[in-house]
C-alpha positions in Angstrom: 23.9 29.2 -23.4 26.0 31.8 -21.5 24.2 34.7 -23.0 20.8 33.2 -22.0 22.1 32.7 -18.4 23.2 36.3 -18.3 19.8 37.5 -19.6 18.1 35.5 -16.9 20.3 37.0 -14.2 19.5 40.5 -15.4 15.8 39.8 -15.5 15.8 38.3 -11.9 17.8 41.3 -10.6 15.3 43.7 -12.1 12.4 41.7 -10.6 13.7 41.8 -7.1 13.5 38.9 -4.6 9.7 38.5 -4.6 9.5 38.7 -8.4 12.3 36.2 -8.8 10.4 33.7 -6.6 7.2 34.3 -8.6 9.1 33.8 -11.9 10.7 30.6 -10.5 7.2 29.2 -9.5 5.8 30.0 -12.9 8.8 28.3 -14.6 8.3 25.2 -12.5 4.6 25.1 -13.3 5.4 25.4 -17.0 7.9 22.4 -16.7 5.3 20.2 -15.0 2.6 21.1 -17.5 5.0 20.4 -20.3 5.8 17.0 -18.9 2.1 16.2 -18.8 1.6 17.3 -22.4 4.7 15.3 -23.5 3.6 12.2 -21.7 6.5 12.1 -19.2 4.0 12.0 -16.4 1.3 9.5 -17.2 -1.8 8.3 -15.3 -1.4 4.9 -13.9 -3.3 2.4 -16.0 -4.5 0.6 -12.8 -6.1 2.3 -9.8 -4.2 2.0 -6.5 -7.3 0.3 -5.0 -7.1 -2.5 -7.6 -3.4 -3.1 -6.8 -4.3 -3.5 -3.1 -7.3 -5.7 -3.7 -5.1 -7.9 -5.8 -2.6 -8.3 -3.1 -5.1 -10.0 -0.8 -5.7 -12.6 -3.4 -1.9 -13.1 -3.9 -1.3 -13.9 -0.2 -4.3 -16.3 -0.1 -4.1 -20.0 -1.0 -6.8 -22.7 -1.5 -4.4 -25.3 0.1 -1.8 -27.6 -1.3 -0.2 -24.7 -3.2 1.7 -21.8 -1.6 1.4 -18.2 -2.8 3.9 -16.9 -5.3 6.0 -14.8 -3.0 7.9 -13.2 -5.9 4.6 -11.7 -7.1 3.8 -10.5 -3.6 7.2 -8.9 -3.3 6.8 -7.2 -6.7 3.9 -5.1 -5.3 6.2 -3.3 -2.8 9.1 -0.8 -2.9 12.1 -2.7 -1.7 12.5 -0.1 1.1 8.8 -0.5 2.2 8.0 -0.2 5.9 5.5 -2.8 7.2 4.1 -2.6 10.8 1.6 -5.3 11.8 -0.3 -6.3 14.8 1.4 -9.6 15.9 -0.5 -10.2 19.1 -3.4 -8.6 21.0 -0.8 -6.3 22.8 2.1 -5.9 20.4 3.0 -4.7 16.9 6.1 -5.6 14.9 8.0 -3.6 12.3 9.1 -5.6 9.3 11.4 -5.1 6.4 9.9 -6.4 3.1 12.0 -9.6 3.4 11.0 -10.0 7.0 7.3 -9.6 6.1 7.6 -12.3 3.4 9.4 -14.6 5.8 6.7 -14.1 8.5 4.0 -15.1 5.9 6.1 -18.2 4.8 6.4 -19.2 8.5 2.7 -18.7 9.0 1.8 -21.2 6.3 4.2 -23.7 7.9 2.8 -23.2 11.4 0.3 -25.8 12.8 -2.7 -24.3 14.5 -4.4 -26.3 17.2 -7.9 -26.2 18.7 -9.0 -29.1 20.9 -8.2 -32.3 19.1 -7.9 -30.6 15.7 -4.6 -29.5 14.1 -4.6 -27.5 10.9 -1.6 -26.5 8.7 -2.4 -23.5 6.5 -0.2 -24.7 3.6 -2.3 -27.9 3.4 -5.8 -26.6 4.4 -5.6 -23.1 2.8 -5.8 -19.5 4.0 -7.9 -16.6 2.8 -7.7 -12.9 3.3 -10.5 -11.1 1.5 -11.5 -7.4 1.2 -14.8 -6.5 2.8 -14.7 -2.8 2.2 -12.2 -0.3 0.8 -11.7 3.5 0.9 -9.0 5.0 -1.2 -7.8 8.2 -2.8 -5.1 9.2 -5.2 -3.2 12.6 -5.4 -0.6 12.9 -8.0 1.9 10.1 -7.5 0.8 9.2 -4.0 -2.2 7.2 -2.8 -3.8 6.0 0.5 -6.0 3.0 0.7 -7.9 1.9 3.9 -9.1 -1.7 3.9 -11.5 -3.7 6.1 -10.5 -7.3 5.6 -11.4 -10.7 6.9 -8.8 -13.5 7.4 -9.5 -17.2 8.0 -7.6 -20.5 7.9 -9.7 -22.9 5.9 -11.3 -25.7 8.0 -10.1 -24.1 11.3 -13.0 -23.9 13.8 -12.7 -20.2 14.6 -14.6 -17.3 13.2 -12.7 -15.1 10.7 -10.6 -12.3 12.1 -11.4 -8.8 10.9 -8.7 -6.1 10.7 -7.9 -2.7 9.2 -5.0 -2.1 6.9 -3.8 1.3 6.0 -1.7 1.3 2.8 0.5 4.1 1.4 1.5 3.8 -2.2 3.8 5.7 -4.6 3.7 5.7 -8.4 6.9 4.7 -10.1 7.3 4.3 -13.8 3.6 4.3 -14.4 2.6 1.7 -11.7 1.7 1.8 -8.1 4.0 0.3 -5.5 3.4 -0.1 -1.8 5.6 2.2 0.3 4.1 1.4 3.8 1.4 -0.4 5.6 0.1 -0.4 9.2 -2.4 -2.8 10.6 -4.9 -3.1 13.5 -7.4 -5.7 14.6 -11.1 -5.0 14.9 -12.4 -5.8 18.4 -15.5 -5.1 20.5 -13.6 -2.2 22.1 -12.2 -1.1 18.8 -15.1 -1.2 16.2 -14.8 -0.6 12.5 -13.9 3.1 11.8 -16.5 5.3 10.2 -14.6 5.5 6.9 -15.1 1.8 6.4 -18.7 1.3 7.7 -21.4 0.4 5.2 -23.1 3.8 5.6 -19.8 5.6 4.6 -19.8 3.9 1.2 
């Protein structure tokens, strides 16, 4: 061990500063390639887009049965950052626990329109993916989603929105690290990346 360290020091000294940097870079590349060959770094068995598409199903409910919030939480890093549009003029930053609580509260909240009152936990709620655009690079991924959300039986047209998801691969599976959200409006139309002609 010690003699090997001494040999490396002699080599680096003879190479000079630039040569030492090049040697270090080559050594790092060799380590990474070796990890790939040895299977230490493996491709995720499930694309990041599939993970995100599945999440919209997890937060939806046909009514009479609430989503499995443990399964929803398992899709995220515990340190995930979630920033969502909470009104036409405001956004709110949530912790993962705050995000789950906000969804729980939503299912318990009565929505009124005229003489009608609808409770999402009884009538149901659906978020569905309309279009998706994602890419992966090593252990990171970015997924843009055009979605549509509607409370079942509530006399209002579905609300469209854009979610921007950042994911990181840990132990061979994708986990959500962050998400930001914006609503589609007449003044803020669907972005080019998610229009039909972009697909």
